[in-house]
C-alpha positions, 0 to 999 in steps of 0.5 A: 920124737916129733919132727919139726914138720910134725910139730908144724902140722900139730900146730895147724890142728893135724890130729897126732895119728895123722902126724905119725902117719905122715912122718912114717911115710916120709921115713919109709919113702926115704929108706925105700928110695935109698939106692943101697936099699933098692939094690939089697932088696933086688939082690935078696929077691932070688933067695937068702944069701950070706953076707959075703955073697950079698956084698958081692952082688951089691956092687960098690957098697961098702961092708960097713954100708951093707951092714947099716942097710941090713940092720935097717931093713931088719928093724923095719921087718923087710929082711930076716937075719938067721944065724946058724949054730955051726963052726964056722958061724953061718949067717943068712939074710932073707926077705920077709913076706913084707920084703917080698911085697916091696921086691915086687914094687922094686921090680916094677921101678927097675922095669920102668927104668930099663924101658925108658933109659934111652929116653931119660939119657936123651932128655939129660943130654938135651937139657945139659946142652941147652943154654938154660941148663946153667944152674946159676941162671934162674929160669924166670930172671 
């Protein structure tokens, strides 16, 4: 299915292969940029986890959202779901090699946030207290 952007790019003469690449990049960035994806990838970086343990590691996520996130990550090949034929049933989730490569990138982002959190907090405070921070006022009125 072609998106509105894809149709616009195709209309401008962008090749179908390039349109598919652009759409995939946008889709993957949306998935990877999702907070639940980042937190789930981070939790699984230390090794396989059962659903309940993963739910405990990803603070604030609902069971439904965790299930949706895991399904999307499995679809993208970032996570595997292994069901063991035991009673009671046991299911574990783990990062694939592709997921582990993403985990490395996520670690870099988390490290960057940790290293710069005080700068970001200070800048936010300064921005929020400045008179121009009022969103109702256009910056160049």
